[in-house]
N, C-alpha and C positions, 0 to 999 in steps of 0.2 A: 787516517784516523778520524773518528767522528767526535762531534762536540755538540752540546746543547744549543738550540737556537729558537727564537720565537717564531710562531706560525704566521706572524703579521709582518715582522721587520725583514728587509732585505739584507742578507748577510753579505758583507763585503769581503770577497776572497780573492780579488784580482791582485797577483803579485807584480812587483815593479817590472816594467818591460820597456823596450825602446820606443821612444816617441815617434810621433808622425814625421817630425823634421828629421830625426837621425835615420829612420828607415827610408825616407825619400832620398836623402843625400847618398845613403849606401846603395840604394837600388839604381839611381842614376849614374853612379860611379862605376858599376860593374858592366860586363858585357856577356849577353845582351842586357840592355838596360831594362830595369823593371820598376813597377810600382805595385805594392802589396794590395791584393784585391780587398782585404779586410778593411781598408780605408774608403771604399766605395760608400759606406752607409752612414754618412752624416744625415742630417735631416732632410736635406734636399734629395740626396741619394736614395734614402729609404722611400720617399714619395715617388721617385722615379721607378724604383724596382717594383713597387705595388702596382704602378701602371704597366710595367712590363709583364707582370703575372696575369693581367687582363687582356693582353694582346692576342689576336687570333693565331698568330705564328708560335707563341710561346706555349707549347703543349705541357710543359713539365708540371707546374702547380695544379692545373685543372685535371690533369690525368691522375696525379697522386691523390687529389681530393676524391675523385671518382672511384679509385681502387678501395679507398678507406670506407666510403660510403656503402659500397656493394659488399665489401668483405669484413666490415667491422666486427660483426657478430662472431664470425669465424676466428679472426685475429684475437679478439679478447679471450675466447674459449681457450685458445693455445697459450695466451700469456698467464692465465689462471686468475683465481680470486686473491684478494687481500695483498696485492703486490705493492712494492715500492717502485714507482715510475720516475725515472731520472731523465729529464728532458733537456737535450743539448741544443741550443740555438733555436728554440721553439717560437721565437718572436711573439706575434700577437696571440698565438695559441689556437688558431683556427683548426689545425689538423688534431691537435691534442684534445680539443674539446669533443670532437667526433670519437676519439679513442676513449676518453674517460666516460662518455655517455654509454658506452658498450661494456665497459669493465665491471666485474662483479666486486662490489665492496673494496675498492682500492684503498689502501692503508694511508698512503701519503704520495704527494706529487712534489717533486724537487726540480723546478725549472732553473736552468743555468744560462745566463745570457750576459753579454758584455754591456748591454745597455740597461743601467739601473731604471731610468724613466719608463722604459718598455716593460720592464719587469714588474714595476710598481702597478702600472696600469693594467696588465693582464692578470697579476695576482688579485686585485681588487675585483676584477670582472669574474674570475674563477670563484672567489669567495661567494659571490652572489649566486652563480650557477650551481656550485657544489658546496653548500653550507657545511656539510658534515665532513668534508675532505680536508685533512691537514695539508697545507701548502707551505713549502719552505724555500723560498727563492734565494738563489745565490748570485751575486753580481761578480762574474768572473770570466776570463778568456778561457774557454774550455780547451784551447790548444795547450794551455799550461797546467800544472799540477794545482789542485785545489782540494779541500777538504769537505766532506759531506757533513750536514748537520745530523744530529741525532733525533729521530722522530719520537713522538710520544708513545705511539702504539707500535708493536711488533709487525713485521710484514712476513708474508710467506717466502718471498724472494724479491731480488731486485732486477728490474728490466729497464735497460737504457734505450731511450727512444731518440733516434737521430733523423728527423724527417728532412725533406727536401733532397737536393743532390749534392750537398756540400762535400761529401767524401770525394766527389770528382775533382776538387781542387787540390787533392794530394797527389804528389808523385807516387807511383807504385811502391817504392820502399817506404816513403813516409807514411803511406796509407796503412801498410803493414804494422809499422810501429804505432800508429795511433789506435789501430784496432787492438793491439796488444794492451794498450792502456785501457780500452774499454772492457777488455776481459777481466782486468783487475777491478775495474769500477763495478761490473756486474757481480763479480764473485762467483764462487763455487755454486753451481745450479742455477745461475742467474741467466739473463737473456739479453739479446739485442735486436731490436726492431729498427731497421734502417732503409731509408729511401735512396735508390740507385738509379740514375739515368742510364738506359740500356743503349748499346750500339744499334743503329738503324740506317736508313737511307740518308747519306750525307747532306742531301738537299733540304731534308726536314731539319736537321740540326742547324745548318747554316742560316736557314730562314728565321729559326728562333732567336739567333743572335745578331741578325741584320735585319730587323723588322722594317716593313715599309713605311711606318710612321716616324721613324727615326728616334724612338724613344730609347732604345739601347745605345744609340750613339750619344745621345745627351747624357745618359747615365755614365758612360765611359768618359766623356769630356768633363763631366762633373768632378772627376778626380783632380784634373788640372785647375779647375776653378776653385776647388777647396785648397789646394796647394797655394794658389794666389792669395785667397782670403786669409787663411790661417798662418801661413808661413812666409808671406810677403814675397812669394816668387812672381815672375812676370811672364808666365806663358801666354801667348797670344793665341786664344782658342780658335780663331779664324784660320790659323796656320797648321792646324791638326785635324786628322781625319780618322774616324773610327773604322775599324775592319775587323771581322771575325772570320776565320777560315777553319775548316775541318781537316786535320792532319790524319789521313787514313791510316798511315803506317804506325803512328803513335796512338791512335784511337782516342784523340782529343780534340775539342774545339780550342783555338788559340786566339785570344782577343788582343788586339794592338791598338795603340794610338800611333799614327804615322806622321812624320814631319813632311810638310808639302814644300819645303825649300831649306836653304841654308839659314839657320837662325841660332842665336845664342840665348840661353835662359839663364837668368840671375837668381840665385838663392842663397841668402845670407851672403857670406864673403865668397861663395863659389860661383863658377861660371860653367854651363854645360853647352857644348856646341853640337848641333845636330846637322847632319848631311840630308840632302833631299832623299826621301824614302826611308830614313832611319826609323826604326820601330822601338817603341817602348811597350814591353809585354805587361798587360795589366791582369790577365787571367788565363790560366790553362783549366780546362774542365774535361776530365777524362770520362769517356762513355764505356761502359763494361758490358761483357757478355755475362748471362746468368751463370754460366759455368766458371768463367774467369774470376767473377767476384767471389763466388762460393770457394773457390781455391785460395783466394787471397785472404778470406776470413779464416778458413781452416789453417792456413800458415801462422796466423796470429794466435790460434788456440781455440777458435769457435767450432762448434758442430753445426752443419747446415740442417735446418728443419723444414723450411717451406719458403716458397716465393709466390707472391700475388702479383699478376700483372693485368694490364688492360688487353682488350681483344687484339689490338695492333702490336703489342709487346713494345710499346715506347718506353715504358717506365716499370721498375719492379720494386715492391716492398719486401725485403728479405727478413726473415726471422731465423736467428741462431741462438744456440744454447751454449753455456759453459759447462763442460763436464764436471760432476762432483768429485 
């Protein structure tokens, strides 16, 4: 359901959800033990991730930007004029800016992000860059249900933009279910422009998640530091090791924190004992084949239109439409 909203205010649409404490206790209580990757991005985590994006081993961000810059005119032509662009987790908006600069008379841009501060900063910047564009930011977890605001001007169609490779964090069944929600969000005749990390030489993938400078290790360990700082846990970071491996049979990178000995971690009134070598799963990131991801999206209700890749086929930007 749509409802009116100001073009300057950030609409708060995030529903109640489990807290960091509740999800941490739940994750550490199950087998295998887990910590949700969405909690990577506190202020320190966001800074570390920006460093990761600039690392020579981390091909994902620069390759996606290269594809957008080389093919932006063609992509914009396929999306069409006067569209409503709905951005999911677009962050600072670097990729969205490239797209908006190519689009013909976009009617409205609706960025959706969990970080209100980042939304405010990026919205202010985009107002300066695109003074004629209506921008309706929504502070929400796009994994949950939310309502879209009602733009002032009508648009020709809605296109959901989901950059990065975040779709890889979904298990295949959950990915299909999430894509079904995007079909509903785009609506009849709408579209989806989505970034997908492709399957390739496992050594390239593992190097991207085990960089020689150790930034990804710091990023992973920061999850424990955040639990100590915000939840009063007592993880000894010196006794945990980062490791990321590519599971060829599953087609995914698996990122872990590994206990270096017998140890007990206290959190509130709970105790969690870890054996030597015991793992905490912090992230799965699936890598797809072009054919496999197109099939996944078709199962959700999309029709495949086009994929743009780099010469080495490291990364793909897919475009799908919703049948009328």
